[in-house]
Every structure is written in C-alpha cells, then in structure tokens.
Steps between C-alpha positions, in 0.01 A plus 500: 500500500878520530690193386820377666823608336783257443832624625836405360626417845316276744404629840581308818179458693639309797790298631397205715661209674362147511631297794460125468550269796478128456247227559513137395501293183205527262490355147137595429432725197413798721690549825513758776757775521814363663433135418773321306463307175774251581752429772763245595668457840301781662332492843263709714728546801494879444143594402460755216866437404670270253748284688668167417405184685724390791824318413474122521718252682573141399416312819566151366600357164302185408612216277208430269633402156169348387301806609274281712210639700603694811311583821595689816379591849655718770481360854452678831855401605643717221596207277365396160361182350486452127467227241669452164363210301486200734738643763386673819737753659512632855743782572705397197515128586349278231287188548501333155209298361265595784235698310335485159621742233228762467324793661466484879292660770698508825394636837658514844315365804699493823826316438382347174486597134211334320552426131209461260395330276775256607332430838830533682641711780844615604587481871708811574641357824613162366554626143317201354228463237205273578170395344185685598245226557446169324221335310227653286295788637268490695639179653623548857850647511497610136564844351276652231623596153584863572648724234506838679529554875529769768480536878206670673364485857733218612409273212656419166248565226519367147310469174521238229257407225167627633578421865584734789688344792599605850733305727421417859531802731869557585592175323628524139535121470138398565245551222248225573376564854122509448329442835135424568384727649732755340776643719651846461846354434378275216635509148295681236391399152240622253461526125387770261287426196714350223336729245708787643818324395817407685604705801800718415590684820440560869594799716425628852329840498472663842259278699401258223624310195473570129525218247459512126457323171599667174153656479373518860579643842373339821520624858516267799410617850491295818695393807419129533415212265124534544474862387746527212270584210631611157330797336520562125583867439531503122500243221632728225853581620754297694871422525717295266807478724514431873855633514381837371270553801614757757315684776555872562286704741197273484510442124623203298694572180508221243548406138188422299436416137505866394780633717529604864200561723446588865234348722378684809173329583286559193569458128873479410607827340745506206800725564740418216343666195787750502749220431325386180642152554369165384550228761648180357498143633784555748302518826672800653616569855425793728569625851419788733790706631493846661152598370602391149382207289774332295389285206700307241337316211557401138426775250474480122592860422637535145435126450803420715442321833640706786456509877451860616502585869225749579439670833170659604533763772175472694545839669553687173280285276764483224694227321878489461722263306810385687619255235423427136599132494569311823336161545408450864372168634431613856517797736544509875565754776757445773622749763313782326674437168355373172653200323432343161578151376605502135607216273852493644517732802343640813508879469445761767284768339468755779697670773819497296605865501860411584546248219694603193264410215469796263137499391433604140157663482284655229164676459298651216263792545168549328492704180505875547268686262425870473122515519454864406366660179763771492877467521623308803844351547722349769806723524700280735474203731647481848531171684513526877731219607725379779782266400726314737871507426581270207142492370383641168183590311455536124211680328360405159225649283292387204240685296207398281599133485873546444767308690643625826802727478716608795468841662782456748636310797512628857772382738492787751453363850265653753173687458476722190318575174604347171386734221465440127400751230494264201122482475336463156292797392295346219396159634145405592626306801818397673586235758785466749695200619716513811757228561762475768737290703528505877311663783303814431171682544333682212260741668331665203509609138441872454396633159528870430228585247462810282156587360499739203245656268517647149182702554515852638 
C-alpha cells in the first residue's frame, strides 16, 4: 500500500467564503451562526443587519431630587399624566400633595383618569382630583382596595389581595351595585383561593381577561356578572410585575421569577434564556410597540445593579439590547411614538430620525474557530457596511483569550466594503468587536478562507 508523501510546500485545496448575516443577542454557551455575544444600543429595525437604535429626544425634564417613585400614562387627547412622589401632573401642571408616594396603576375611562391604589380620579375637563368612593368596601358607595387596574368591555377592572373587581357597566365610580336579582350592569366581585398568593397583574387578552399571581395564570371569560367564571390555567408559572405585562398578537408577555415568558392560552413559555439574566427585586416595566416587546428590569450582571433595556422582536424571534443601564419607571405610547419615564425625564424613544443624538453602538461576534483537521485559515475579512456622513465604525479582534486590539476605523460614507488582512494565523479561535458612532447598517461579515494540505 502506498503511503502519503509529505511535501515541503502545502497545497491549496480550496478557497471559500463564509458570509455571516446577523440575528439577535444570545449569551448561551452555544449559539447559532450570526447571533451576537453582546450588544449595546442596537435594534432590529433592519433585519439581518446591525444598526443602532433610533436617536432619543428629551420630551420633558422632571425635577425629582429625591428620586421618588414615578408613574405615567398617555391619554387619548395626546397629553400625559404622571406622578413624582406625592405630586400628580397633567400636561406639565403639578397638583402637589394629592397622591401617595409610590407605584401607581392609572387608567383612562372617558374624561377621567383613575388612580390606584389611591382611590382617586382626575377630571380632565375640570382639571381637579377627587376621591373615588368613601367608606370601607363593600359598603355602599365604597371603592375596593385595588392595586392594579385596566379597562375592558366598558368596565374598569382591578385586582388587589386575592380579590378581582369590576366596576358597574359604563360607570367607573360605582363598585358596589349588587342587585337581587342580578342585573347585567351590576358591579363584579369574586375571590381566588388565598393559597395561590396575592394577585400581581391583570390584562385584557382578545375577548377575555388574564390575571395572575406570582405562580399562577387565570383566564376570565364572560359578558355579564352572572357568567364571569375564573379558570386556573397553570399554578407553576405566573407574573411578578403587572407593569411588565403587554399583549402582542394574542399573546401576553410578562416578567416571571425566572425571566420573561409569553402566554398564549396554555402554559407560559420562557423566551429569555438567551439573555442569561437574573431578575432582581425591581419589578420591571414592559410595553408592546410595533410588534416588539420592550422590557426594563434590574439586573445583577457582574455583581453591579444595572437596568438594561431589552427588546424582543416578535416577528424575528430575537432579542436586542437598546441600552445597558437606563432605569425606566413606566412606558406609554402616544401618537404612534414610544415614551419612557425615567428618574428625571420623559424621553421619546422612537420616531426620532431627525434628532441629533449620535448613538454609540457596539456588538461582539461569536468565536470563529477553524474546525478542520488539515490547514485552514482566514486570509481576510470584509465587512459590508453603509455609513451615513459623519458616522464611523471601528473593528477590533482578540484571539485565544487575549484583549481586543484595533484592526482599523472606517469613516467612508455610503455603501462599501471595509477590508482587513491582519488575521492571526496560529490562533485556535478569534473574535471580532464592532463599535461605531452614528447611523449605519452593517450588512454582513465575509470571511475568505483558504484550506491547505501537506499531503500529496
């Protein structure tokens, strides 16, 4: 049998190209081709591309020196209500000492804004704040102890303790109309078993309601007081934050004890394993906007408390990180734009293409390894990119656990390829980091690979 002969010069067997387009964020040990190990200030507006999030606009600066609790709601008239500490604001006008300092659940019903758990309402027409009921529930004319509320089918619905409450039909002020025999316009009240724990959230879902404890999900169907019957769906997974609940295309996204899950009528499915985040005590807030789920919560990454802003694109099924540390107390949508209430400002997060914020963005790829028994090497890397005038992109590389070192900076505007030849030849793996400033689209990374052999 002939044996292979070693030659002094290697033979090129093939020259290949590996084109990598981009998916979302994934911090799991093994990830798919095109997924990114880390990212900051990146969005999914251009699928399969890397692009920075939209510029932000400071809508209103808030005076909050004590960093008190903040809450916000957008109204149908295009104006905003918010609270800072014990002050209620309508369209920028403050009403001091009218609410209790703490987390609120506010909902709009007609010309009124209902404020819970304070049991108050704001009259939009007269611009006055009034009490919602008097006495102890269920005494006539009283209001129950509601912590979280929403509007559904011409009633205000609320949960508090282990009670579920519905106002009189088309009347947000009446919670104790219990007729005998029962009338269709009557108020509604029932309890869940206390062993399930305190109710933590309530949300309309298509033609019914979903309400939760930290470990359970209930559904509530019906159209009049006599046929509203709660149905326990699961007692092993629930929601820990009412403000994290958001409905998108017949599914409710929410924060649970392990991360983020989505409920579509059966068992809530976890969707945040890729983030590898541990949810802390900060309850978290979320919202649905343009088929995306925005969620902000307290993270303990690197033993330092931070408040990342993650966005789940429901059409793509990928996560993106639009901020690494931005504490948000509330979200709302007004005139097809997304707003966030932070400790000291109301920020417009979307629809800001004309604003002049220069967004600094960054991503890290997965490790590139050469899984071949012979000789295989990357001869050069081309980055397919489109930079707007004044934007830039820098490329960094690290190998086998070393620190990143720069490969170059690209400032050429327009669509083009940025090419680098400084690729290590004797490393087991290498990893790339792209960082830039300003508007751009990174379409792909193209590796040109040479496969050689020493055997004739």
